[in-house]
C-alpha positions in Angstrom: -72.2 -1.4 -38.7 -69.6 0.1 -41.2 -69.1 3.3 -39.0 -68.6 1.5 -36.0 -65.9 -0.7 -37.8 -64.5 2.5 -39.2 -64.5 4.3 -35.8 -62.6 0.9 -34.1 -60.1 0.7 -36.9 -59.3 4.6 -36.3 -59.2 3.9 -32.6 -57.1 0.8 -32.6 -54.7 3.1 -35.2 -54.3 5.7 -32.5 -53.6 3.1 -29.7 -50.5 2.2 -32.0 -49.6 5.6 -32.2 -49.5 6.1 -28.4 -48.1 2.8 -28.3 -45.2 3.3 -30.7 -44.6 7.0 -29.2 -44.2 5.4 -25.6 -41.8 2.3 -27.1 -39.9 5.3 -28.9 -39.9 7.4 -25.0 -38.3 4.2 -23.5 -36.1 3.1 -26.2 -34.7 7.0 -25.7 -34.8 7.0 -22.1 -32.8 3.6 -21.9 -30.9 4.9 -24.4 -30.4 8.1 -22.0 -29.6 6.2 -18.8 -27.2 3.8 -20.9 -25.0 6.5 -22.2 -25.1 8.1 -18.2 -23.8 4.4 -17.6 -21.1 4.6 -19.7 -20.3 8.2 -18.7 -20.4 6.3 -14.9 -17.8 3.8 -15.6 -15.8 6.1 -17.7 -15.1 8.0 -14.4 -14.4 4.8 -12.7 -11.3 4.3 -14.0 -10.2 6.8 -11.6 -11.9 5.2 -8.6 -10.6 1.6 -9.8 -6.9 3.5 -10.0 -6.9 4.5 -7.2 -7.6 1.5 -4.9 -4.4 0.2 -6.6 -2.6 2.7 -5.8 -4.1 2.5 -2.3 -2.8 -0.9 -1.9 0.6 1.2 -1.7 -1.2 3.8 0.5 -0.3 6.5 -2.2 -3.0 9.2 -1.7 -5.3 6.2 0.5 -8.8 5.6 -0.1 -11.0 6.1 2.9 -13.8 3.4 3.1 -16.0 6.1 3.9 -14.7 8.1 0.6 -17.8 7.0 -2.0 -16.6 9.1 -4.9 -17.6 8.2 -8.1 -19.3 4.7 -7.2 -22.3 7.0 -5.5 -24.0 7.7 -8.4 -24.6 4.2 -9.0 -27.6 4.2 -6.4 -29.8 6.9 -7.8 -29.2 5.5 -11.2 -30.5 1.8 -10.6 -33.4 3.4 -8.7 -34.4 6.0 -11.9 -33.8 2.7 -14.5 -35.7 0.0 -12.2 -38.8 2.3 -12.0 -39.4 1.9 -15.3 -42.7 0.5 -17.1 -40.8 -0.7 -20.2 -43.4 -3.1 -22.2 -42.8 -6.1 -23.3 -40.5 -5.6 -26.0 -38.1 -3.7 -24.5 -38.0 -5.9 -20.9 -35.3 -8.5 -21.9 -32.4 -4.5 -22.5 -34.6 -3.0 -19.7 -33.3 -6.2 -17.4 -29.7 -6.1 -19.2 -29.4 -2.3 -18.7 -30.6 -3.2 -14.9 -27.6 -6.1 -14.4 -25.1 -3.9 -15.8 -25.5 -1.2 -14.0 -25.4 -3.8 -10.6 -22.2 -5.7 -12.1 -20.2 -2.3 -12.2 -21.0 -0.5 -9.2 -20.0 -4.1 -7.3 -16.7 -3.4 -5.8 -14.2 -5.8 -3.3 -12.2 -2.8 -0.7 -9.7 -4.3 2.2 -10.4 -2.3 5.1 -7.7 -1.3 7.4 -6.6 0.7 10.1 -3.3 2.3 9.7 -1.1 5.1 11.7 -2.0 9.0 11.5 -5.5 8.3 9.5 -8.6 8.5 11.5 -11.0 6.0 9.5 -10.1 3.0 8.2 -8.7 2.9 4.7 -9.6 0.7 1.6 -5.6 -1.4 1.4 -5.4 -4.3 -0.9 -3.3 -6.8 -0.1 0.3 -7.5 -1.6 1.4 -10.5 0.1 -1.0 -13.1 2.3 0.7 -15.7 4.6 -0.3 -19.3 4.0 -2.0 -19.9 7.7 0.2 -23.7 8.0 3.5 -22.2 8.0 4.2 -21.8 11.4 7.3 -19.3 10.9 5.7 -16.9 8.7 3.9 -14.0 10.5 0.4 -14.1 9.4 -1.3 -11.0 8.5 -5.6 -12.1 8.3 -7.0 -8.8 6.3 -10.8 -8.7 6.1 -12.7 -8.1 2.7 -15.8 -6.6 1.6 -17.4 -6.8 -1.7 -19.8 -3.7 -2.1 -23.3 -3.3 -3.9 -23.4 0.4 -5.0 -26.5 0.0 -6.6 -27.9 -1.0 -3.9 -28.5 1.5 -1.4 -30.1 1.7 1.6 -30.8 5.3 1.6 -32.1 4.9 -1.8 -35.2 2.2 -1.5 -38.6 3.1 -1.4 -41.8 2.0 -2.3 -41.6 2.2 -6.2 -38.4 0.5 -6.2 -38.7 -3.2 -6.1 -37.5 -5.0 -3.2 -33.9 -7.6 -2.5 -35.3 -11.1 -1.5 -32.4 -12.0 -1.1 -28.8 -12.3 -1.8 -25.8 -14.8 -1.8 -21.6 -14.2 -1.8 -19.4 -17.0 -2.5 -15.4 -16.6 -2.9 -12.9 -18.6 -4.2 -9.6 -18.9 -3.6 -7.4 -18.7 -7.7 -4.6 -18.6 -9.2 -4.8 -14.6 -11.0 -6.5 -14.9 -14.4 -5.1 -11.7 -16.7 -6.9 -9.3 -17.8 -9.8 -9.6 -16.0 -9.0 -7.4 -12.7 -12.7 -5.9 -11.2 -13.8 -7.2 -13.9 -16.8 -9.4 -15.3 -15.3 -13.1 -15.6 -18.2 -15.6 -14.7 -17.0 -17.3 -17.8 -13.6 -17.9 -16.7 -11.7 -21.0 -15.7 -11.9 -21.1 -11.5 -10.4 -23.7 -11.0 -9.2 -23.8 -7.1 -5.9 -22.8 -5.7 -6.7 -23.3 -2.2 -8.8 -23.3 0.8 -10.2 -19.4 2.5 -10.9 -19.6 6.0 -11.8 -17.2 8.5 -10.1 -16.8 11.8 -13.0 -14.6 14.0 -13.8 -16.2 17.2 -16.4 -18.7 17.4 -19.9 -18.3 18.2 -20.1 -15.4 16.0 -22.5 -14.8 13.1 -21.9 -13.8 9.4 -20.1 -15.6 6.7 -19.3 -19.8 6.5 -16.9 -21.5 5.2 -18.7 -23.7 2.6 -17.7 -27.1 0.4 -13.5 -27.1 -1.1 -12.9 -24.0 1.2 -15.1 -21.1 -0.3 -16.2 -18.4 1.8 -19.8 -18.1 1.6 -22.3 -15.2 2.7 -26.1 -15.7 2.4 -28.5 -12.8 3.4 -32.1 -12.5 3.4 -35.6 -11.4 4.6 -37.2 -13.5 6.8 -38.8 -16.5 5.7 -38.0 -16.1 2.5 -37.5 -19.5 -0.1 -34.5 -19.5 -1.4 -34.4 -19.4 -4.9 -30.5 -19.1 -5.1 -29.5 -22.1 -3.2 -30.2 -24.4 -5.7 -28.7 -21.9 -8.4 -25.2 -21.7 -6.5 -25.5 -25.4 -4.6 -25.0 -24.0 -1.4 -27.1 -24.7 1.5 -26.4 -22.1 4.3 -28.0 -20.4 7.2 -29.0 -16.8 5.8 -28.4 -13.4 8.0 -29.9 -9.9 8.0 -28.8 -7.7 5.6 -25.5 -5.8 6.3 -25.2 -2.0 5.1 -21.8 -0.2 5.2 -22.1 3.5 5.3 -25.7 2.5 3.6 -24.3 0.2 1.1 -25.2 -3.3 0.8 -22.8 -5.5 0.9 -20.9 -8.7 2.9 -17.7 -8.7 5.0 -15.3 -11.6 5.1 -12.8 -10.8 8.8 -9.6 -12.0 9.1 -9.4 -14.1 6.7 -6.6 -16.7 6.0 -5.6 -18.6 3.4 -4.6 -22.1 3.5 -2.3 -23.1 -0.6 -3.2 -26.8 -2.3 0.2 -27.1 -2.8 3.9 -25.8 -1.8 5.9 -27.4 -4.8 7.7 -24.1 -5.4 10.7 -23.1 -3.1 13.8 -22.0 -5.6 11.2 -19.9 -8.3 8.7 -16.9 -7.9 5.3 -18.5 -6.6 1.7 -17.8 -9.1 -0.1 -14.7 -8.2 -3.3 -15.4 -6.6 -6.5 -13.1 -6.8 -10.4 -14.3 -4.5 -12.9 -14.1 -7.7 -16.0 -13.1 -6.5 -19.4 -14.7 -7.2 -22.4 -12.4 -6.4 -26.2 -14.0 -6.8 -29.5 -11.4 -6.2 -33.0 -12.3 -6.3 -35.1 -8.7 -6.2 -38.7 -9.5 -6.7 -38.2 -13.1 -8.3 -35.3 -12.2 -10.6 -32.4 -13.3 -10.3 -29.3 -11.0 -10.8 -25.7 -13.3 -11.3 -22.7 -11.4 -11.6 -18.7 -11.8 -10.7 -15.2 -10.1 -10.6 -11.7 -10.8 -9.3 -10.2 -8.9 -6.8 -6.6 -7.5 -7.3 -3.7 -9.9 -7.5 -1.4 -11.0 -4.9 1.3 -13.6 -3.4 0.8 -16.0 -0.6 4.0 -16.2 1.3 5.3 -20.0 2.7 8.9 -18.8 3.3 10.1 -15.4 4.9 12.7 -14.9 2.5 10.4 -14.7 -0.1 9.0 -11.7 0.8 11.8 -9.3 -0.8 11.1 -11.1 -4.4 7.6 -10.9 -4.3 7.0 -7.4 -3.3 10.1 -6.8 -5.7 7.5 -8.0 -8.8 4.4 -6.7 -7.7 5.4 -3.4 -6.5 6.5 -1.9 -9.8 3.3 -3.1 -12.3 0.9 -1.6 -9.4 2.7 1.8 -9.1 2.2 1.8 -13.2 -1.4 0.6 -12.6 -0.8 -2.6 -14.9 -0.9 -5.4 -13.1 0.3 -7.9 -16.0 3.5 -8.3 -17.4 4.7 -10.6 -19.9 8.3 -9.6 -20.3 7.5 -9.1 -24.4 9.0 -5.9 -23.6 11.0 -3.3 -22.0 8.8 -1.8 -18.5 7.6 1.4 -19.0 9.1 4.5 -16.6 7.5 5.7 -13.7 7.2 9.4 -13.0 9.4 10.4 -10.0 6.0 11.7 -8.1 4.3 8.4 -7.9 7.6 6.8 -6.3 8.3 9.8 -4.2 4.8 8.9 -2.7 4.8 5.2 -3.3 8.8 5.6 -1.0 7.1 7.8 1.8 4.2 5.1 2.7 6.3 2.3 2.1 6.9 1.5 5.7 3.5 2.3 6.8 1.9 0.0 3.7 4.3 -2.7 5.4 3.3 -2.1 8.5 -0.1 -0.8 10.1 1.2 1.4 13.1 4.5 2.7 11.4 4.3 6.5 10.2 4.8 7.8 7.2 8.8 9.3 6.2 9.1 13.1 6.7 10.1 15.3 3.8 13.5 14.8 5.4 14.2 11.6 5.3 12.4 11.7 1.5 15.2 14.0 0.8 17.8 11.5 2.2 16.6 8.4 0.1 16.0 10.8 -3.6 20.0 11.7 -3.2 20.5 8.0 -3.1 18.6 7.4 -5.9 20.3 9.9 -8.6 23.5 10.1 -6.6 24.3 7.5 -9.4 23.4 9.2 -12.0 25.9 12.2 -10.5 28.8 10.2 -10.3 28.5 8.9 -14.0 29.2 12.5 -14.8 32.5 13.1 -16.6 32.0 16.7 -16.9 30.4 20.4 -15.9 28.1 19.9 -18.5 27.1 17.2 -18.0 26.6 17.4 -14.5 24.6 21.1 -15.5 22.6 19.1 -18.2 21.6 16.6 -15.6 20.8 18.8 -13.1 17.9 21.0 -15.7 16.8 17.9 -16.6 16.2 17.0 -12.9 14.9 20.4 -11.9 13.3 21.2 -15.2 15.5 24.4 -15.6 15.7 26.0 -19.0 19.0 25.7 -20.6 21.4 28.6 -20.1 24.2 29.0 -22.9 27.7 28.1 -21.4 29.6 31.1 -23.1 32.8 28.5 -23.5 33.3 27.5 -20.0 33.2 24.1 -20.0 36.6 23.1 -20.1 39.0 19.9 -21.2 42.4 19.7 -18.9 43.4 18.1 -15.9 42.5 21.9 -14.0 39.0 21.4 -13.9 39.0 17.9 -11.9 38.5 20.3 -9.3 35.6 22.3 -10.6 34.3 19.1 -11.5 33.9 17.3 -8.0 33.1 20.8 -6.9 30.0 20.8 -8.9 29.2 16.9 -9.0 28.9 18.0 -4.7 26.7 21.2 -5.0 24.3 18.9 -7.2 24.5 16.7 -4.8 24.2 18.9 -1.7 21.1 20.1 -3.6 19.5 16.7 -3.9 19.3 16.4 -0.1 17.7 19.6 0.3 15.5 20.2 -2.5 13.0 17.5 -4.1 13.4 17.0 -7.5 10.8 18.0 -10.3 7.6 15.1 -10.2 7.3 14.6 -13.7 11.0 13.3 -13.6 10.8 9.3 -15.3 12.6 6.9 -13.3 13.5 3.1 -14.8 13.2 0.3 -13.1 16.5 -0.8 -12.8 17.3 2.9 -11.5 15.3 1.8 -8.3 15.3 -2.0 -8.5 19.2 -2.9 -10.0 21.4 0.2 -9.9 23.6 0.4 -7.1 23.4 2.9 -4.6 26.4 5.9 -4.5 28.5 6.2 -0.9 26.9 9.8 -0.3 29.8 10.7 2.1 32.5 10.5 -1.0 29.8 10.3 -4.0 31.6 7.7 -6.0 32.1 5.1 -3.9 30.1 2.0 -5.1 28.1 -0.1 -2.8 26.6 -3.4 -2.2 22.6 -2.9 -2.3 20.2 -0.9 -4.8 17.4 2.0 -3.1 14.6 -0.7 -3.1 17.3 -3.2 -1.3 17.9 -0.5 1.2 14.5 0.6 1.9 13.2 -3.0 1.8 16.3 -3.7 4.8 14.9 -0.7 6.8 11.4 -2.1 6.9 12.2 -5.4 8.0 14.1 -3.9 10.6 11.3 -1.8 12.0 8.8 -5.1 11.5 11.3 -8.2 12.1 14.1 -7.2 14.4 13.5 -9.7 17.3 13.1 -6.8 20.0 11.3 -7.2 23.0 7.9 -5.6 22.6 8.0 -6.4 19.1 5.1 -7.4 16.7 6.1 -11.0 17.6 4.9 -10.7 20.9 1.3 -11.3 22.4 1.9 -9.5 26.0 -0.1 -6.2 26.4 2.8 -3.4 27.1 3.1 -0.5 29.5 4.0 3.5 27.7 7.6 2.6 28.9 8.1 -0.9 27.7 6.9 0.3 24.3 10.2 2.0 23.6 11.5 -1.2 23.6 9.8 -1.5 20.4 11.8 -0.8 17.1 8.6 0.6 15.4 8.0 2.5 18.0 11.5 4.3 18.6 10.9 4.9 14.8 7.7 6.2 14.9 8.4 8.4 18.0 11.6 9.9 16.1 14.6 8.2 18.0 15.1 6.2 14.7 14.7 7.6 11.8 16.5 7.5 8.5 18.1 10.8 8.3 21.1 11.6 6.1 24.5 11.7 7.6 24.1 15.5 6.4 21.6 15.9 8.6 23.1 14.1 11.9 26.2 17.0 11.3 23.6 19.6 11.3 21.6 18.8 13.9 25.1 18.1 15.8 26.4 21.7 15.5 23.5 22.7 16.5 23.1 21.5 19.5 27.0 22.1 19.7 26.2 25.6 19.5 23.9 25.6 22.7 26.0 23.1 24.5 24.1 20.2 24.6 26.3 17.7 22.1 28.0 16.6 24.8 26.2 12.7 26.3 23.9 13.0 23.4 23.7 9.8 20.6 21.4 9.8 17.3 20.2 6.9 15.8 19.4 6.4 12.4 19.5 3.5 9.7 23.0 3.6 7.8 22.6 4.2 4.6 26.5 2.6 3.7 25.6 -0.9 5.1 21.5 -2.1 4.1 20.4 -3.7 7.0 22.9 -1.9 9.5 21.4 1.2 12.5 24.4 3.9 12.5 25.3 5.6 15.4 26.2 8.9 16.0 28.3 9.9 19.4 28.6 13.5 18.1 31.9 15.4 17.3 35.6 14.5 18.0 38.2 17.3 18.9 38.7 18.3 15.0 34.9 18.3 14.7 34.6 15.1 12.5 31.7 13.2 13.6 32.3 9.7 15.6 30.0 6.9 13.7 29.6 3.4 14.3 27.5 0.8 13.0 25.5 -2.4 14.2 23.7 -4.9 11.7 20.0 -6.0 12.1 21.1 -9.4 12.7 23.1 -8.7 15.9 20.5 -7.0 17.5 18.6 -10.1 17.2 21.1 -11.9 19.2 20.2 -9.4 21.9 17.7 -11.1 24.4 16.3 -8.2 24.9 17.4 -6.0 21.4 17.8 -2.5 21.2 17.5 -1.6 24.4 20.2 -4.5 25.6 22.2 -2.3 22.6 21.6 0.8 24.0 21.9 0.2 27.5 24.7 -2.5 27.8 27.2 -1.6 25.0 30.3 -0.1 26.0 30.2 3.0 23.6 26.6 3.9 23.9 26.5 3.6 27.5 28.6 7.0 28.6 25.9 8.4 26.2 22.7 9.0 27.9 20.2 11.1 25.7 19.5 10.4 22.6 18.4 12.5 20.0 14.4 12.8 18.7 13.5 14.0 15.4 10.8 16.0 15.1 8.7 13.4 12.7 5.5 15.9 13.0 6.7 19.3 11.8 5.2 22.7 11.6 8.1 24.7 10.4 11.7 24.4 8.9 12.0 20.5 9.7 15.9 20.4 10.0 16.0 22.8 12.8 13.0 20.5 14.8 14.6 18.3 17.6 15.3 17.7 21.2 16.9 15.0 23.2 15.7 12.3 25.7 17.1 10.6 29.0 17.4 7.2 27.6 16.5 6.1 31.3 13.5 7.4 30.7 12.4 6.0 27.7 13.9 2.2 28.8 12.5 3.4 32.7 11.6 -0.3 33.8 14.8 -2.0 31.7 16.3 -4.5 33.8 19.8 -5.9 31.9 19.5 -9.7 31.2 24.2 -9.9 31.5 25.7 -10.4 34.9 28.6 -8.5 34.1 27.9 -5.2 32.2 29.4 -3.6 29.8 31.4 -6.5 28.2 32.2 -6.0 24.6 30.5 -8.8 23.1 30.1 -7.1 19.8 32.2 -8.0 16.8 35.0 -6.1 15.9 33.3 -4.0 13.0 30.2 -3.3 15.2 29.5 -0.1 17.1 32.2 -1.1 20.5 35.5 -1.0 18.6 34.3 0.4 15.2 34.2 4.7 14.5 33.8 5.6 11.0 35.1 9.0 10.9 34.7 11.3 7.8 
C-alpha cells in the first residue's frame, strides 16, 4: 500500500511539472504573440496616417492595398488555435479581442480620375439631405475586420456564427479617432440614411436613424440581437478582397438641429459598433471614424475646409487654440494643392508641375516682396532651395544706386520660383497659406485681395459649381461633343489651365515662331482676381500680351455658360482656335501644347441669342477691357 501511494504521488508530481511547463510555455507564447501584436500596432500608425492624408488625395490609398493590415489575419489564426489552460483562458480571450479590435478599420471607397482602382477617401464635408439647395454627395463607407479573412480560415479556426455592425452619427469626441471608444457618451447628433434603390438587400435603417447590418450563418439563432436590441434580418457574410466587412452604400446624413448659421458648426463622426459571435463567444468592439463637417449652406464650404484641412495635413485632428499651430513642410502642402481639385471633385485631374510652380510663386512671392536688400533676397533663396551660404565679400551696398539691383534680384528669384520647385523640407506657416495676401506676379509687389488658399478654393468652385450647360448639376447624359460645355471637362483636357502669365507668354512666343498665334486664344484661371477666368489673345504689335478677364458669376448668368461666352461675345468670337496644354506630359511640359478649333469643341452649340455678338459684358469684363503688361 505504501509503495502504491508513493508511486501515485510521484506520478502526480510529474504531472504537475508537465502542467507547469505547459503553462509556462503557453504564458511564453501569449507574451510572444502580444509582442507581435504591439509591433503590428506600431506599424499601423503609418497606415492610419496614410488614411488621413488619403482623404486629401495625398498619395491616395487604394482599397485593395492592405499593407500592414494583412498581418492581422495570420496572427488571429495562430492565436485562436492555441489551447489554453483554464487559468490562461481570460488572457487568451483578451488577446483575441485586442487582435480583432485593432484590425477593424473604416474606409470610404471612391472612384477618382486617373486611378484604376477605388481609393480610400474619407469625406471632409457631407451635405445635409434636407437642404435641397445644397449639392449633395452620397459617400459609401465600408467597415473591415482584417483579422477575419476568408483565406485564413480552416477547420482548426473557430467558426464565425454571426456579426452585427451598427453606425451612429455623433458629435466628434476628441482623442478617439480610430480607437476603441465604447465607454464614451454617444448621444445621437442626427439620422443616417441610405439612398440606394429600393428592393436591394444589405444594411437597414434602425431606430433613431442608425444603420445596421447583420450577417449570419443560415438558420443561426441570434445571440447578438439581445445584446444590441436590434431585430434585423440577416444576410450572407460579405468579404472584400477576402476580408470580412459590411458596406453601407450611398449614405446620407440629416442633422438633428440646424441652429448655427453664423458660426462654424461642430465636427461630426460615425460611431461604429461591431459585435461578433464566434463559436458562442461574444466579442463587442467600437471605434470612431475620422471627423467631418455637415454643411447646411453652400457658403459654409470655404470656412469648413479652411478649418479642417490644416489639421488633416498635420495628422492632428484636434486643435484647441491653446498654442500656435505647427508649420507643415512644403512637400506635404505641395502634394495637397496638387490634388485639391481632385479631392473635391472626383472626376477632376491633378495639377501639372507647371501649374504647381505657378501656385508656388503665389505662395512665396510675399516673402520676396518683403525683402529690403540683396542680402535678404539671397538669404531667402538659400533657405528655400537649401543652398550653402556664399560669402558676400562686401558686395552688398547701402545706397539708392543698388535699388535697381534689388529689383533684379527679386525678379530673378521670382522667375526661379516659377520654374523650379523649392526644397520639400521648407516649413510653411498657416498664415502664409491661409492669411497672408498674395502679391501680383506681374510687378512683384502689388498686394492682391486674396490669399493663396482663397485663390485655390475659388478655382475649385469655378471648376465644380459654375452653371455651365452640362455641369454636375445637370442630370442628363451628354455626348462626347457636349461634354466640352462642362467646365470640368475643359479643365481636364487642358483647354482651361492654372498656367501663369509667364507660361502664357512663352507659349504664345512659341506659337508666333511657327506663325500659329493669329486667331488663337488661351483660357487660364486669373491670378490677379480670384474667381475670374483670364483670356489671353496673343500679342499686340509692340509685343505686349493682350488679356481680359471675366468673373465666374458672370458666366453663371449665361444660359449656356462658358460656351456662350466663347462663341457669342465680341472679343472671343474673332478667335477661332483655343490653346490646349498637355496635362499628361512625357517630356518638357512647357513645350507641349496644341491648338483646337472652337467649333470642333462646341460642334453642337446653338446660340440662345437672337442677336449675336452684342456687348452684354460689363465694362470691366473681357469685351472692353484689355489688361496689357
